[in-house]
C-alpha positions in Angstrom: 0.0 0.0 0.0 1.3 3.4 -1.0 1.6 6.2 1.6 1.6 9.8 0.4 1.4 13.2 2.0 -1.6 15.4 1.5 0.5 17.8 -0.5 1.7 15.0 -2.8 -1.9 13.8 -3.2 -3.3 17.3 -3.9 -0.5 18.1 -6.4 -0.9 14.8 -8.4 -4.5 14.0 -7.6 -5.5 13.2 -11.2 -2.7 10.7 -11.6 -3.9 8.9 -8.4 -7.4 8.8 -9.8 -6.5 7.5 -13.2 -3.6 5.2 -12.3 -4.8 3.6 -9.1 -6.5 0.6 -10.8 -8.6 0.2 -7.7 -5.6 0.0 -5.3 -6.0 1.6 -1.9 -3.5 4.1 -0.6 -3.0 6.2 2.5 -3.0 10.0 2.6 -1.2 11.4 5.7 -1.9 14.9 6.9 -0.1 16.9 9.5 -3.1 18.0 11.5 -5.8 15.5 10.8 -4.1 12.1 10.8 -4.2 9.5 8.0 -6.9 8.5 5.6 -7.3 5.3 3.6 -8.4 6.2 0.1 -10.1 3.7 -2.2 -10.5 4.8 -5.8 -13.3 2.8 -7.6 -14.9 3.9 -10.8 -18.6 4.6 -10.6 -20.8 2.6 -12.9 -24.4 3.2 -13.9 -26.9 2.9 -11.1 -27.5 -0.8 -10.5 -31.1 -0.2 -9.5 -31.9 1.1 -13.0 -29.9 -1.8 -14.6 -32.0 -4.3 -12.7 -35.2 -3.1 -14.3 -36.1 -5.1 -17.4 -35.5 -2.9 -20.5 -39.2 -2.9 -21.6 -40.1 -1.2 -18.3 -37.3 1.4 -18.1 -38.0 5.1 -18.4 -36.2 8.3 -17.6 -36.7 9.0 -13.9 -36.1 12.7 -14.4 -39.4 12.9 -16.3 -41.3 12.6 -13.0 -38.7 13.1 -10.2 -36.5 16.2 -10.1 -33.9 14.1 -8.2 -34.0 11.2 -10.7 -35.1 8.8 -8.0 -34.6 5.2 -9.5 -38.1 4.3 -8.2 -39.5 6.4 -11.0 -37.3 4.7 -13.6 -39.6 1.6 -13.5 -42.9 2.1 -15.5 -44.6 -0.6 -13.3 -44.2 1.7 -10.3 -45.7 4.6 -12.2 -48.6 2.4 -13.3 -49.2 1.3 -9.7 -49.3 4.9 -8.4 -51.7 6.0 -11.1 -53.9 3.0 -10.5 -54.1 3.7 -6.8 -54.8 7.4 -7.4 -57.7 6.4 -9.7 -59.0 3.9 -7.1 -58.8 6.4 -4.3 -60.9 8.9 -6.4 -63.6 6.3 -7.0 -63.8 5.2 -3.3 -64.0 8.7 -1.9 -60.7 8.2 -0.1 -60.0 10.3 3.0 -56.8 12.4 2.7 -55.1 14.2 5.6 -53.1 17.4 5.3 -50.6 18.7 7.7 -51.6 22.0 9.3 -49.3 25.0 8.9 -46.5 24.9 11.5 -47.5 21.3 12.5 -44.7 18.9 13.3 -44.6 15.5 11.7 -45.1 13.9 15.2 -48.1 16.1 15.9 -49.6 15.3 12.5 -49.2 11.5 12.9 -50.7 11.7 16.4 -53.7 13.8 15.1 -54.5 11.4 12.2 -54.1 8.4 14.5 -56.8 9.7 16.7 -59.1 10.6 13.8 -59.0 7.0 12.5 
């Protein structure tokens, strides 16, 4: 395992990123101790790759964060189906009051049920 100073790492950071081949190394600092660094390339999100190709969609079409849950068309279909079902059954919805904490909200709806 290679041990380098923080100055050496900072100066030649790109070479450590490109030439590490997944090897770990230690970066020693004067004031903050030593850190083990593991450089591993990031691959496409495994959650999206596990979705069968016929159900994949761009998660950013629905979610600003690109949540992988929305990359699966089956999940979108399930949500839409439940929304339609709730409209037909006159479902009861609860809204949080202004300045109401989550704990207070949960307590309030628990007593209403």
